[in-house]
C-alpha positions as CSV (number, residue, x, y, z in Angstrom):
1,M,0.0,0.0,0.0
2,F,1.2,3.6,-0.6
3,N,2.0,5.9,2.2
4,P,-0.1,9.0,2.7
5,A,2.9,11.3,1.9
6,F,3.2,9.7,-1.5
7,I,-0.5,10.1,-2.2
8,E,-0.4,13.7,-1.1
9,E,2.6,14.5,-3.3
10,A,0.9,12.8,-6.3
11,A,-2.3,14.8,-5.7
12,K,-0.3,18.0,-5.6
13,K,1.5,17.2,-8.8
14,L,-1.8,16.3,-10.4
15,A,-3.3,19.6,-9.2
16,E,-0.4,21.4,-10.9
17,V,-1.3,20.0,-14.4
18,I,-5.1,20.4,-14.3
19,P,-6.7,23.5,-15.7
20,P,-6.7,26.7,-13.5
21,G,-10.4,26.6,-12.7
22,F,-10.0,23.3,-11.0
23,A,-7.2,24.6,-8.8
24,E,-9.9,26.5,-6.9
25,L,-11.6,23.4,-5.7
26,P,-12.9,23.5,-2.2
27,E,-10.9,21.5,0.4
28,E,-13.5,18.8,0.3
29,G,-13.0,18.4,-3.4
30,K,-9.3,18.2,-3.0
31,K,-9.7,15.4,-0.4
32,Q,-12.1,13.6,-2.7
33,L,-9.6,13.8,-5.5
34,Q,-6.9,12.5,-3.2
35,L,-9.1,9.5,-2.1
36,N,-9.9,8.7,-5.8
37,L,-6.3,8.9,-6.7
38,Q,-5.4,6.5,-3.8
39,R,-8.1,4.0,-4.9
40,A,-7.0,4.1,-8.5
41,L,-3.3,3.5,-7.5
42,E,-4.3,0.6,-5.2
43,R,-6.3,-1.0,-8.0
44,L,-3.1,-1.0,-10.2
45,E,-1.5,-3.3,-7.6
46,M,1.7,-1.3,-7.8
47,V,4.6,-1.8,-5.3
48,S,6.8,0.8,-3.7
49,R,10.3,1.3,-5.0
50,E,11.7,-0.3,-1.8
51,E,9.6,-3.4,-2.4
52,F,10.7,-3.5,-6.0
53,E,14.3,-3.2,-5.1
54,V,14.0,-6.1,-2.6
55,Q,12.4,-8.3,-5.2
56,K,15.0,-7.3,-7.7
57,A,17.8,-8.4,-5.3
58,V,16.0,-11.7,-4.6
59,L,15.6,-12.4,-8.3
60,A,19.3,-11.6,-8.9
61,K,20.4,-14.0,-6.2
62,T,18.0,-16.7,-7.5
63,R,19.3,-16.2,-11.0
64,A,23.0,-16.6,-9.8
65,K,22.1,-19.8,-7.9
66,L,20.3,-21.1,-11.0
67,E,23.3,-20.4,-13.2
68,A,25.6,-22.1,-10.7
69,L,23.4,-25.1,-10.6
70,E,23.2,-25.2,-14.4
71,A,27.0,-25.1,-14.6
72,R,27.2,-27.9,-12.0
73,V,24.8,-30.1,-14.0
74,N,26.7,-29.5,-17.2
75,E,29.9,-30.4,-15.5
76,L,28.4,-33.6,-14.0
77,E,26.9,-34.5,-17.5
78,R,30.3,-34.0,-19.0
79,Q,31.9,-36.3,-16.5
80,V,29.3,-39.0,-17.1
81,D,29.9,-38.8,-20.9
82,L,33.7,-39.4,-20.4
């Protein structure tokens, strides 16, 4: 889930790109926009950068182990063929 600071920052950035008339939304409208943005992001099933980096490291470690195992199997197959 996204932290509130991220949602608030995203809402501010969104407010900067919408037409000037919308910038004068009442506070309740801004809160509703923030809630809608949060819901939309949650439906996208996105992960935080930190979660992504952790999974990227796990994948790299797994890939290295797989490559080592493949090399070991190739070596064992080569020995059997001799």
